[in-house]
mmCIF file of the C-alpha atoms, coordinates in Angstrom:
data_MODEL
# 
_entry.id   MODEL 
# 
loop_
_atom_site.group_PDB 
_atom_site.id 
_atom_site.type_symbol 
_atom_site.label_atom_id 
_atom_site.label_alt_id 
_atom_site.label_comp_id 
_atom_site.label_asym_id 
_atom_site.label_entity_id 
_atom_site.label_seq_id 
_atom_site.pdbx_PDB_ins_code 
_atom_site.Cartn_x 
_atom_site.Cartn_y 
_atom_site.Cartn_z 
_atom_site.occupancy 
_atom_site.B_iso_or_equiv 
_atom_site.pdbx_formal_charge 
_atom_site.auth_seq_id 
_atom_site.auth_comp_id 
_atom_site.auth_asym_id 
_atom_site.auth_atom_id 
_atom_site.pdbx_PDB_model_num 
ATOM 1   C CA . MET A 1 1   ? 58.384  89.691  51.692 1.00 0.00 ? 1   MET A CA 1 
ATOM 2   C CA . GLU A 1 2   ? 58.424  93.410  51.064 1.00 0.00 ? 2   GLU A CA 1 
ATOM 3   C CA . LYS A 1 3   ? 57.995  94.224  54.819 1.00 0.00 ? 3   LYS A CA 1 
ATOM 4   C CA . TYR A 1 4   ? 60.862  91.877  55.618 1.00 0.00 ? 4   TYR A CA 1 
ATOM 5   C CA . LEU A 1 5   ? 63.198  93.689  53.161 1.00 0.00 ? 5   LEU A CA 1 
ATOM 6   C CA . ILE A 1 6   ? 62.220  97.032  54.577 1.00 0.00 ? 6   ILE A CA 1 
ATOM 7   C CA . ASN A 1 7   ? 62.978  95.948  58.130 1.00 0.00 ? 7   ASN A CA 1 
ATOM 8   C CA . GLU A 1 8   ? 66.441  94.437  56.972 1.00 0.00 ? 8   GLU A CA 1 
ATOM 9   C CA . LEU A 1 9   ? 67.148  97.793  55.275 1.00 0.00 ? 9   LEU A CA 1 
ATOM 10  C CA . LYS A 1 10  ? 66.287  99.719  58.419 1.00 0.00 ? 10  LYS A CA 1 
ATOM 11  C CA . LYS A 1 11  ? 68.708  97.436  60.415 1.00 0.00 ? 11  LYS A CA 1 
ATOM 12  C CA . GLU A 1 12  ? 71.453  97.919  57.889 1.00 0.00 ? 12  GLU A CA 1 
ATOM 13  C CA . GLU A 1 13  ? 71.031  101.709 57.962 1.00 0.00 ? 13  GLU A CA 1 
ATOM 14  C CA . ALA A 1 14  ? 70.944  101.635 61.761 1.00 0.00 ? 14  ALA A CA 1 
ATOM 15  C CA . TRP A 1 15  ? 74.318  99.804  61.853 1.00 0.00 ? 15  TRP A CA 1 
ATOM 16  C CA . ARG A 1 16  ? 75.699  102.301 59.260 1.00 0.00 ? 16  ARG A CA 1 
ATOM 17  C CA . LEU A 1 17  ? 74.688  105.111 61.502 1.00 0.00 ? 17  LEU A CA 1 
ATOM 18  C CA . PHE A 1 18  ? 76.467  103.560 64.472 1.00 0.00 ? 18  PHE A CA 1 
ATOM 19  C CA . LYS A 1 19  ? 79.573  103.192 62.250 1.00 0.00 ? 19  LYS A CA 1 
ATOM 20  C CA . ILE A 1 20  ? 79.460  106.832 61.149 1.00 0.00 ? 20  ILE A CA 1 
ATOM 21  C CA . ILE A 1 21  ? 79.165  107.975 64.752 1.00 0.00 ? 21  ILE A CA 1 
ATOM 22  C CA . GLY A 1 22  ? 82.044  105.738 65.748 1.00 0.00 ? 22  GLY A CA 1 
ATOM 23  C CA . ASP A 1 23  ? 84.238  107.378 63.141 1.00 0.00 ? 23  ASP A CA 1 
ATOM 24  C CA . PHE A 1 24  ? 83.437  110.748 64.567 1.00 0.00 ? 24  PHE A CA 1 
ATOM 25  C CA . VAL A 1 25  ? 83.897  109.737 68.152 1.00 0.00 ? 25  VAL A CA 1 
ATOM 26  C CA . ASP A 1 26  ? 87.366  108.218 67.554 1.00 0.00 ? 26  ASP A CA 1 
ATOM 27  C CA . GLY A 1 27  ? 88.411  111.405 65.732 1.00 0.00 ? 27  GLY A CA 1 
ATOM 28  C CA . PHE A 1 28  ? 86.989  113.874 68.281 1.00 0.00 ? 28  PHE A CA 1 
ATOM 29  C CA . GLU A 1 29  ? 88.545  112.042 71.149 1.00 0.00 ? 29  GLU A CA 1 
ATOM 30  C CA . VAL A 1 30  ? 92.027  111.848 69.657 1.00 0.00 ? 30  VAL A CA 1 
ATOM 31  C CA . MET A 1 31  ? 92.470  115.014 67.498 1.00 0.00 ? 31  MET A CA 1 
ATOM 32  C CA . PRO A 1 32  ? 92.547  117.790 70.042 1.00 0.00 ? 32  PRO A CA 1 
ATOM 33  C CA . GLN A 1 33  ? 96.004  116.641 71.403 1.00 0.00 ? 33  GLN A CA 1 
ATOM 34  C CA . PHE A 1 34  ? 97.540  117.500 68.066 1.00 0.00 ? 34  PHE A CA 1 
ATOM 35  C CA . ILE A 1 35  ? 96.387  121.158 67.961 1.00 0.00 ? 35  ILE A CA 1 
ATOM 36  C CA . PRO A 1 36  ? 97.923  123.259 66.465 1.00 0.00 ? 36  PRO A CA 1 
ATOM 37  C CA . ALA A 1 37  ? 98.447  121.083 63.302 1.00 0.00 ? 37  ALA A CA 1 
ATOM 38  C CA . VAL A 1 38  ? 99.169  121.362 59.579 1.00 0.00 ? 38  VAL A CA 1 
ATOM 39  C CA . THR A 1 39  ? 97.538  118.888 57.202 1.00 0.00 ? 39  THR A CA 1 
ATOM 40  C CA . PHE A 1 40  ? 99.714  117.466 54.367 1.00 0.00 ? 40  PHE A CA 1 
ATOM 41  C CA . TYR A 1 41  ? 98.124  116.192 51.198 1.00 0.00 ? 41  TYR A CA 1 
ATOM 42  C CA . GLY A 1 42  ? 99.757  114.597 48.151 1.00 0.00 ? 42  GLY A CA 1 
ATOM 43  C CA . SER A 1 43  ? 100.351 111.448 46.159 1.00 0.00 ? 43  SER A CA 1 
ATOM 44  C CA . ALA A 1 44  ? 100.698 108.067 47.845 1.00 0.00 ? 44  ALA A CA 1 
ATOM 45  C CA . ARG A 1 45  ? 102.728 106.817 44.999 1.00 0.00 ? 45  ARG A CA 1 
ATOM 46  C CA . VAL A 1 46  ? 106.005 108.769 45.601 1.00 0.00 ? 46  VAL A CA 1 
ATOM 47  C CA . LYS A 1 47  ? 108.907 107.052 47.135 1.00 0.00 ? 47  LYS A CA 1 
ATOM 48  C CA . GLU A 1 48  ? 111.720 107.948 49.402 1.00 0.00 ? 48  GLU A CA 1 
ATOM 49  C CA . GLY A 1 49  ? 114.255 109.920 47.510 1.00 0.00 ? 49  GLY A CA 1 
ATOM 50  C CA . ASP A 1 50  ? 111.641 111.599 45.269 1.00 0.00 ? 50  ASP A CA 1 
ATOM 51  C CA . LYS A 1 51  ? 112.030 115.451 45.490 1.00 0.00 ? 51  LYS A CA 1 
ATOM 52  C CA . TYR A 1 52  ? 108.454 115.831 46.691 1.00 0.00 ? 52  TYR A CA 1 
ATOM 53  C CA . TYR A 1 53  ? 108.712 113.118 49.329 1.00 0.00 ? 53  TYR A CA 1 
ATOM 54  C CA . GLU A 1 54  ? 111.923 114.716 50.630 1.00 0.00 ? 54  GLU A CA 1 
ATOM 55  C CA . ALA A 1 55  ? 110.411 118.172 50.566 1.00 0.00 ? 55  ALA A CA 1 
ATOM 56  C CA . ALA A 1 56  ? 107.401 116.958 52.579 1.00 0.00 ? 56  ALA A CA 1 
ATOM 57  C CA . ARG A 1 57  ? 109.807 115.223 55.086 1.00 0.00 ? 57  ARG A CA 1 
ATOM 58  C CA . GLU A 1 58  ? 111.888 118.320 55.493 1.00 0.00 ? 58  GLU A CA 1 
ATOM 59  C CA . LEU A 1 59  ? 108.858 120.696 55.815 1.00 0.00 ? 59  LEU A CA 1 
ATOM 60  C CA . ALA A 1 60  ? 107.408 118.481 58.538 1.00 0.00 ? 60  ALA A CA 1 
ATOM 61  C CA . LYS A 1 61  ? 110.640 118.786 60.519 1.00 0.00 ? 61  LYS A CA 1 
ATOM 62  C CA . LYS A 1 62  ? 110.534 122.631 60.183 1.00 0.00 ? 62  LYS A CA 1 
ATOM 63  C CA . LEU A 1 63  ? 107.003 122.910 61.243 1.00 0.00 ? 63  LEU A CA 1 
ATOM 64  C CA . VAL A 1 64  ? 107.278 120.566 64.352 1.00 0.00 ? 64  VAL A CA 1 
ATOM 65  C CA . SER A 1 65  ? 110.251 122.730 65.443 1.00 0.00 ? 65  SER A CA 1 
ATOM 66  C CA . LYS A 1 66  ? 107.818 125.572 65.484 1.00 0.00 ? 66  LYS A CA 1 
ATOM 67  C CA . GLY A 1 67  ? 105.345 123.702 67.795 1.00 0.00 ? 67  GLY A CA 1 
ATOM 68  C CA . PHE A 1 68  ? 102.963 122.325 65.107 1.00 0.00 ? 68  PHE A CA 1 
ATOM 69  C CA . SER A 1 69  ? 101.824 118.727 64.699 1.00 0.00 ? 69  SER A CA 1 
ATOM 70  C CA . ILE A 1 70  ? 101.348 117.095 61.313 1.00 0.00 ? 70  ILE A CA 1 
ATOM 71  C CA . ILE A 1 71  ? 98.170  115.536 60.052 1.00 0.00 ? 71  ILE A CA 1 
ATOM 72  C CA . THR A 1 72  ? 98.319  113.218 57.059 1.00 0.00 ? 72  THR A CA 1 
ATOM 73  C CA . GLY A 1 73  ? 96.116  110.428 55.541 1.00 0.00 ? 73  GLY A CA 1 
ATOM 74  C CA . GLY A 1 74  ? 98.367  107.862 57.368 1.00 0.00 ? 74  GLY A CA 1 
ATOM 75  C CA . GLY A 1 75  ? 99.426  105.968 54.197 1.00 0.00 ? 75  GLY A CA 1 
ATOM 76  C CA . PRO A 1 76  ? 102.495 105.861 52.027 1.00 0.00 ? 76  PRO A CA 1 
ATOM 77  C CA . GLY A 1 77  ? 104.034 108.490 49.766 1.00 0.00 ? 77  GLY A CA 1 
ATOM 78  C CA . ILE A 1 78  ? 103.635 112.123 50.886 1.00 0.00 ? 78  ILE A CA 1 
ATOM 79  C CA . MET A 1 79  ? 101.619 110.958 53.909 1.00 0.00 ? 79  MET A CA 1 
ATOM 80  C CA . GLU A 1 80  ? 104.544 108.888 54.989 1.00 0.00 ? 80  GLU A CA 1 
ATOM 81  C CA . ALA A 1 81  ? 107.000 111.611 54.379 1.00 0.00 ? 81  ALA A CA 1 
ATOM 82  C CA . GLY A 1 82  ? 104.916 114.043 56.635 1.00 0.00 ? 82  GLY A CA 1 
ATOM 83  C CA . ASN A 1 83  ? 104.716 111.610 59.484 1.00 0.00 ? 83  ASN A CA 1 
ATOM 84  C CA . ARG A 1 84  ? 108.277 110.548 59.115 1.00 0.00 ? 84  ARG A CA 1 
ATOM 85  C CA . GLY A 1 85  ? 109.539 114.113 59.100 1.00 0.00 ? 85  GLY A CA 1 
ATOM 86  C CA . ALA A 1 86  ? 107.534 114.925 62.198 1.00 0.00 ? 86  ALA A CA 1 
ATOM 87  C CA . LYS A 1 87  ? 108.994 111.940 64.062 1.00 0.00 ? 87  LYS A CA 1 
ATOM 88  C CA . GLU A 1 88  ? 112.573 112.718 62.953 1.00 0.00 ? 88  GLU A CA 1 
ATOM 89  C CA . GLY A 1 89  ? 112.128 116.290 64.167 1.00 0.00 ? 89  GLY A CA 1 
ATOM 90  C CA . GLY A 1 90  ? 110.947 115.188 67.564 1.00 0.00 ? 90  GLY A CA 1 
ATOM 91  C CA . GLY A 1 91  ? 107.409 116.241 67.037 1.00 0.00 ? 91  GLY A CA 1 
ATOM 92  C CA . LYS A 1 92  ? 103.948 114.673 66.906 1.00 0.00 ? 92  LYS A CA 1 
ATOM 93  C CA . SER A 1 93  ? 101.748 113.599 63.959 1.00 0.00 ? 93  SER A CA 1 
ATOM 94  C CA . VAL A 1 94  ? 98.467  111.725 63.344 1.00 0.00 ? 94  VAL A CA 1 
ATOM 95  C CA . GLY A 1 95  ? 97.662  109.411 60.493 1.00 0.00 ? 95  GLY A CA 1 
ATOM 96  C CA . LEU A 1 96  ? 94.024  109.403 59.459 1.00 0.00 ? 96  LEU A CA 1 
ATOM 97  C CA . ASN A 1 97  ? 94.013  106.085 57.570 1.00 0.00 ? 97  ASN A CA 1 
ATOM 98  C CA . ILE A 1 98  ? 90.962  105.058 55.390 1.00 0.00 ? 98  ILE A CA 1 
ATOM 99  C CA . ASN A 1 99  ? 89.708  101.516 55.009 1.00 0.00 ? 99  ASN A CA 1 
ATOM 100 C CA . LEU A 1 100 ? 89.786  100.722 51.386 1.00 0.00 ? 100 LEU A CA 1 
ATOM 101 C CA . PRO A 1 101 ? 88.823  97.525  49.279 1.00 0.00 ? 101 PRO A CA 1 
ATOM 102 C CA . LEU A 1 102 ? 92.534  97.332  48.501 1.00 0.00 ? 102 LEU A CA 1 
ATOM 103 C CA . GLU A 1 103 ? 93.672  97.918  51.996 1.00 0.00 ? 103 GLU A CA 1 
ATOM 104 C CA . GLN A 1 104 ? 95.838  101.018 52.542 1.00 0.00 ? 104 GLN A CA 1 
ATOM 105 C CA . GLU A 1 105 ? 98.510  99.920  55.063 1.00 0.00 ? 105 GLU A CA 1 
ATOM 106 C CA . PRO A 1 106 ? 99.323  102.655 57.695 1.00 0.00 ? 106 PRO A CA 1 
ATOM 107 C CA . ASN A 1 107 ? 102.850 103.897 57.606 1.00 0.00 ? 107 ASN A CA 1 
ATOM 108 C CA . PRO A 1 108 ? 104.838 103.271 60.723 1.00 0.00 ? 108 PRO A CA 1 
ATOM 109 C CA . TYR A 1 109 ? 105.904 106.977 61.642 1.00 0.00 ? 109 TYR A CA 1 
ATOM 110 C CA . ALA A 1 110 ? 102.707 108.460 62.756 1.00 0.00 ? 110 ALA A CA 1 
ATOM 111 C CA . THR A 1 111 ? 102.414 109.107 66.667 1.00 0.00 ? 111 THR A CA 1 
ATOM 112 C CA . VAL A 1 112 ? 98.911  107.871 66.506 1.00 0.00 ? 112 VAL A CA 1 
ATOM 113 C CA . THR A 1 113 ? 96.912  106.214 63.609 1.00 0.00 ? 113 THR A CA 1 
ATOM 114 C CA . ILE A 1 114 ? 93.055  106.511 63.513 1.00 0.00 ? 114 ILE A CA 1 
ATOM 115 C CA . ASN A 1 115 ? 91.255  104.164 61.024 1.00 0.00 ? 115 ASN A CA 1 
ATOM 116 C CA . PHE A 1 116 ? 88.128  105.547 59.332 1.00 0.00 ? 116 PHE A CA 1 
ATOM 117 C CA . ARG A 1 117 ? 85.426  103.726 57.401 1.00 0.00 ? 117 ARG A CA 1 
ATOM 118 C CA . TYR A 1 118 ? 84.064  106.859 55.682 1.00 0.00 ? 118 TYR A CA 1 
ATOM 119 C CA . PHE A 1 119 ? 85.863  109.487 53.613 1.00 0.00 ? 119 PHE A CA 1 
ATOM 120 C CA . PHE A 1 120 ? 83.509  112.314 54.755 1.00 0.00 ? 120 PHE A CA 1 
ATOM 121 C CA . ALA A 1 121 ? 84.060  111.797 58.390 1.00 0.00 ? 121 ALA A CA 1 
ATOM 122 C CA . ARG A 1 122 ? 87.930  111.565 57.890 1.00 0.00 ? 122 ARG A CA 1 
ATOM 123 C CA . LYS A 1 123 ? 87.648  114.861 55.865 1.00 0.00 ? 123 LYS A CA 1 
ATOM 124 C CA . VAL A 1 124 ? 85.896  116.569 58.821 1.00 0.00 ? 124 VAL A CA 1 
ATOM 125 C CA . MET A 1 125 ? 89.025  115.743 61.078 1.00 0.00 ? 125 MET A CA 1 
ATOM 126 C CA . PHE A 1 126 ? 91.357  117.215 58.356 1.00 0.00 ? 126 PHE A CA 1 
ATOM 127 C CA . ASN A 1 127 ? 89.333  120.341 58.228 1.00 0.00 ? 127 ASN A CA 1 
ATOM 128 C CA . LYS A 1 128 ? 88.401  120.897 61.853 1.00 0.00 ? 128 LYS A CA 1 
ATOM 129 C CA . TYR A 1 129 ? 91.885  120.438 63.332 1.00 0.00 ? 129 TYR A CA 1 
ATOM 130 C CA . ALA A 1 130 ? 94.140  122.014 60.742 1.00 0.00 ? 130 ALA A CA 1 
ATOM 131 C CA . THR A 1 131 ? 95.666  125.481 61.025 1.00 0.00 ? 131 THR A CA 1 
ATOM 132 C CA . ALA A 1 132 ? 96.804  125.331 57.333 1.00 0.00 ? 132 ALA A CA 1 
ATOM 133 C CA . TYR A 1 133 ? 96.942  122.955 54.344 1.00 0.00 ? 133 TYR A CA 1 
ATOM 134 C CA . VAL A 1 134 ? 100.038 122.071 52.353 1.00 0.00 ? 134 VAL A CA 1 
ATOM 135 C CA . LEU A 1 135 ? 99.245  120.282 49.124 1.00 0.00 ? 135 LEU A CA 1 
ATOM 136 C CA . PHE A 1 136 ? 102.051 118.404 47.419 1.00 0.00 ? 136 PHE A CA 1 
ATOM 137 C CA . PRO A 1 137 ? 101.616 117.009 43.810 1.00 0.00 ? 137 PRO A CA 1 
ATOM 138 C CA . GLY A 1 138 ? 99.014  114.256 43.681 1.00 0.00 ? 138 GLY A CA 1 
ATOM 139 C CA . GLY A 1 139 ? 96.198  112.536 41.805 1.00 0.00 ? 139 GLY A CA 1 
ATOM 140 C CA . TYR A 1 140 ? 92.434  112.563 42.026 1.00 0.00 ? 140 TYR A CA 1 
ATOM 141 C CA . GLY A 1 141 ? 92.390  112.390 45.896 1.00 0.00 ? 141 GLY A CA 1 
ATOM 142 C CA . THR A 1 142 ? 94.566  115.429 46.230 1.00 0.00 ? 142 THR A CA 1 
ATOM 143 C CA . LEU A 1 143 ? 92.623  117.328 43.678 1.00 0.00 ? 143 LEU A CA 1 
ATOM 144 C CA . ASP A 1 144 ? 89.351  116.544 45.526 1.00 0.00 ? 144 ASP A CA 1 
ATOM 145 C CA . GLU A 1 145 ? 90.823  117.608 48.757 1.00 0.00 ? 145 GLU A CA 1 
ATOM 146 C CA . LEU A 1 146 ? 91.978  120.875 47.257 1.00 0.00 ? 146 LEU A CA 1 
ATOM 147 C CA . THR A 1 147 ? 88.729  121.753 45.588 1.00 0.00 ? 147 THR A CA 1 
ATOM 148 C CA . GLU A 1 148 ? 86.499  120.750 48.556 1.00 0.00 ? 148 GLU A CA 1 
ATOM 149 C CA . THR A 1 149 ? 88.631  122.826 50.866 1.00 0.00 ? 149 THR A CA 1 
ATOM 150 C CA . LEU A 1 150 ? 88.382  125.894 48.518 1.00 0.00 ? 150 LEU A CA 1 
ATOM 151 C CA . VAL A 1 151 ? 84.570  125.470 48.389 1.00 0.00 ? 151 VAL A CA 1 
ATOM 152 C CA . LEU A 1 152 ? 84.337  125.363 52.093 1.00 0.00 ? 152 LEU A CA 1 
ATOM 153 C CA . ILE A 1 153 ? 86.411  128.536 52.594 1.00 0.00 ? 153 ILE A CA 1 
ATOM 154 C CA . GLN A 1 154 ? 84.655  130.244 49.639 1.00 0.00 ? 154 GLN A CA 1 
ATOM 155 C CA . THR A 1 155 ? 81.140  129.517 51.049 1.00 0.00 ? 155 THR A CA 1 
ATOM 156 C CA . LYS A 1 156 ? 82.309  130.413 54.627 1.00 0.00 ? 156 LYS A CA 1 
ATOM 157 C CA . LYS A 1 157 ? 81.567  127.036 56.090 1.00 0.00 ? 157 LYS A CA 1 
ATOM 158 C CA . VAL A 1 158 ? 85.030  127.198 57.563 1.00 0.00 ? 158 VAL A CA 1 
ATOM 159 C CA . LYS A 1 159 ? 87.158  130.014 58.552 1.00 0.00 ? 159 LYS A CA 1 
ATOM 160 C CA . PRO A 1 160 ? 89.797  131.044 56.016 1.00 0.00 ? 160 PRO A CA 1 
ATOM 161 C CA . PHE A 1 161 ? 93.228  129.467 56.574 1.00 0.00 ? 161 PHE A CA 1 
ATOM 162 C CA . PRO A 1 162 ? 96.363  129.155 54.409 1.00 0.00 ? 162 PRO A CA 1 
ATOM 163 C CA . VAL A 1 163 ? 96.146  126.759 51.402 1.00 0.00 ? 163 VAL A CA 1 
ATOM 164 C CA . ILE A 1 164 ? 99.585  126.312 50.017 1.00 0.00 ? 164 ILE A CA 1 
ATOM 165 C CA . LEU A 1 165 ? 100.423 124.324 46.867 1.00 0.00 ? 165 LEU A CA 1 
ATOM 166 C CA . TYR A 1 166 ? 104.049 123.218 46.874 1.00 0.00 ? 166 TYR A CA 1 
ATOM 167 C CA . GLY A 1 167 ? 105.624 122.409 43.411 1.00 0.00 ? 167 GLY A CA 1 
ATOM 168 C CA . SER A 1 168 ? 104.984 125.169 41.004 1.00 0.00 ? 168 SER A CA 1 
ATOM 169 C CA . GLU A 1 169 ? 106.001 123.060 38.003 1.00 0.00 ? 169 GLU A CA 1 
ATOM 170 C CA . TYR A 1 170 ? 103.145 120.685 38.869 1.00 0.00 ? 170 TYR A CA 1 
ATOM 171 C CA . TRP A 1 171 ? 100.340 123.222 39.816 1.00 0.00 ? 171 TRP A CA 1 
ATOM 172 C CA . ASN A 1 172 ? 101.036 126.087 37.449 1.00 0.00 ? 172 ASN A CA 1 
ATOM 173 C CA . GLY A 1 173 ? 99.013  124.518 34.668 1.00 0.00 ? 173 GLY A CA 1 
ATOM 174 C CA . LEU A 1 174 ? 95.920  123.999 36.781 1.00 0.00 ? 174 LEU A CA 1 
ATOM 175 C CA . VAL A 1 175 ? 96.348  127.494 38.310 1.00 0.00 ? 175 VAL A CA 1 
ATOM 176 C CA . GLU A 1 176 ? 96.632  129.129 34.878 1.00 0.00 ? 176 GLU A CA 1 
ATOM 177 C CA . TRP A 1 177 ? 93.507  127.261 33.811 1.00 0.00 ? 177 TRP A CA 1 
ATOM 178 C CA . ILE A 1 178 ? 91.624  128.534 36.773 1.00 0.00 ? 178 ILE A CA 1 
ATOM 179 C CA . LYS A 1 179 ? 92.607  132.080 36.035 1.00 0.00 ? 179 LYS A CA 1 
ATOM 180 C CA . ASP A 1 180 ? 92.250  132.058 32.287 1.00 0.00 ? 180 ASP A CA 1 
ATOM 181 C CA . VAL A 1 181 ? 89.084  130.033 32.020 1.00 0.00 ? 181 VAL A CA 1 
ATOM 182 C CA . VAL A 1 182 ? 87.210  129.755 35.364 1.00 0.00 ? 182 VAL A CA 1 
ATOM 183 C CA . LEU A 1 183 ? 87.884  133.263 36.582 1.00 0.00 ? 183 LEU A CA 1 
ATOM 184 C CA . ASP A 1 184 ? 87.626  134.798 33.058 1.00 0.00 ? 184 ASP A CA 1 
ATOM 185 C CA . LYS A 1 185 ? 84.240  133.367 32.534 1.00 0.00 ? 185 LYS A CA 1 
ATOM 186 C CA . GLY A 1 186 ? 83.053  134.708 35.923 1.00 0.00 ? 186 GLY A CA 1 
ATOM 187 C CA . PHE A 1 187 ? 82.425  131.298 37.302 1.00 0.00 ? 187 PHE A CA 1 
ATOM 188 C CA . ILE A 1 188 ? 84.488  132.504 40.465 1.00 0.00 ? 188 ILE A CA 1 
ATOM 189 C CA . ASP A 1 189 ? 85.240  136.008 41.675 1.00 0.00 ? 189 ASP A CA 1 
ATOM 190 C CA . SER A 1 190 ? 88.624  137.431 41.852 1.00 0.00 ? 190 SER A CA 1 
ATOM 191 C CA . GLU A 1 191 ? 88.812  137.159 45.595 1.00 0.00 ? 191 GLU A CA 1 
ATOM 192 C CA . ASP A 1 192 ? 88.230  133.444 45.070 1.00 0.00 ? 192 ASP A CA 1 
ATOM 193 C CA . PHE A 1 193 ? 91.363  133.107 43.102 1.00 0.00 ? 193 PHE A CA 1 
ATOM 194 C CA . ASN A 1 194 ? 93.285  134.214 46.118 1.00 0.00 ? 194 ASN A CA 1 
ATOM 195 C CA . LEU A 1 195 ? 92.137  131.507 48.482 1.00 0.00 ? 195 LEU A CA 1 
ATOM 196 C CA . PHE A 1 196 ? 95.367  129.571 47.765 1.00 0.00 ? 196 PHE A CA 1 
ATOM 197 C CA . GLN A 1 197 ? 98.889  130.280 46.913 1.00 0.00 ? 197 GLN A CA 1 
ATOM 198 C CA . ILE A 1 198 ? 101.922 128.565 45.449 1.00 0.00 ? 198 ILE A CA 1 
ATOM 199 C CA . SER A 1 199 ? 105.367 128.322 47.001 1.00 0.00 ? 199 SER A CA 1 
ATOM 200 C CA . ASP A 1 200 ? 108.427 126.291 46.318 1.00 0.00 ? 200 ASP A CA 1 
ATOM 201 C CA . ASP A 1 201 ? 110.217 127.653 49.276 1.00 0.00 ? 201 ASP A CA 1 
ATOM 202 C CA . LEU A 1 202 ? 109.927 125.579 52.478 1.00 0.00 ? 202 LEU A CA 1 
ATOM 203 C CA . ASP A 1 203 ? 110.963 128.333 54.767 1.00 0.00 ? 203 ASP A CA 1 
ATOM 204 C CA . GLN A 1 204 ? 108.504 130.795 53.205 1.00 0.00 ? 204 GLN A CA 1 
ATOM 205 C CA . ILE A 1 205 ? 105.713 128.175 53.718 1.00 0.00 ? 205 ILE A CA 1 
ATOM 206 C CA . VAL A 1 206 ? 106.711 127.952 57.488 1.00 0.00 ? 206 VAL A CA 1 
ATOM 207 C CA . ASP A 1 207 ? 106.688 131.746 57.650 1.00 0.00 ? 207 ASP A CA 1 
ATOM 208 C CA . ILE A 1 208 ? 103.154 131.906 56.155 1.00 0.00 ? 208 ILE A CA 1 
ATOM 209 C CA . ILE A 1 209 ? 101.776 129.348 58.543 1.00 0.00 ? 209 ILE A CA 1 
ATOM 210 C CA . VAL A 1 210 ? 103.476 130.843 61.606 1.00 0.00 ? 210 VAL A CA 1 
ATOM 211 C CA . SER A 1 211 ? 102.427 134.387 60.728 1.00 0.00 ? 211 SER A CA 1 
ATOM 212 C CA . PHE A 1 212 ? 98.799  133.279 60.138 1.00 0.00 ? 212 PHE A CA 1 
ATOM 213 C CA . TYR A 1 213 ? 98.715  131.362 63.530 1.00 0.00 ? 213 TYR A CA 1 
ATOM 214 C CA . ALA A 1 214 ? 100.266 134.297 65.363 1.00 0.00 ? 214 ALA A CA 1 
ATOM 215 C CA . GLN A 1 215 ? 97.630  136.677 63.962 1.00 0.00 ? 215 GLN A CA 1 
ATOM 216 C CA . HIS A 1 216 ? 94.739  134.465 64.934 1.00 0.00 ? 216 HIS A CA 1 
ATOM 217 C CA . TYR A 1 217 ? 95.885  132.601 68.055 1.00 0.00 ? 217 TYR A CA 1 
ATOM 218 C CA . GLU A 1 218 ? 98.257  133.063 71.021 1.00 0.00 ? 218 GLU A CA 1 
ATOM 219 C CA . TYR A 1 219 ? 101.533 131.913 69.720 1.00 0.00 ? 219 TYR A CA 1 
ATOM 220 C CA . GLU A 1 220 ? 105.165 132.203 70.829 1.00 0.00 ? 220 GLU A CA 1 
ATOM 221 C CA . ILE A 1 221 ? 108.174 130.663 69.073 1.00 0.00 ? 221 ILE A CA 1 
# 
């Protein structure tokens, strides 16, 4: 009986490995066509008409006019706004949808939607193919994406790139806590505090991203 269970577990793990590889293959085949790209993060719960939804929608339009594609998580809320703005601006976007127990329905605006089984494979695509991140207000998922990205930059596992927080009224409390507690206690260094920036100005955000890209890649507007 024990030998049978071990064999069954081995089969299950082998199938899991093939599924993981499948996630990566799908991403690696599709994502290069969207370079250069900017990743949008934020709440899935905001609706059309919400100021953050409309800001993400407008920023996506501005960025695609500069030649960037938009990468989102493919679902509703800020994700939908990013894909929608890219489409309305005549640009391209990709939605990296995740299969969840309570199914996340892909929004209809992405140029291409890729469905992922595993969060970690999906996160690789966000990181590998993004020129910059813009994070709008969101919940645990957005906070997870922010902190993981900062760790990757801090530990030099990825090359530094702009990480921009939109919505100072939302983010200021967290930023002050990082400064007054985390930095003050020496849990991060002063340069780590500069791995991200806050801006409420969409044109400034575009300028930051364009300037960064121009300094590191061949770029003409």
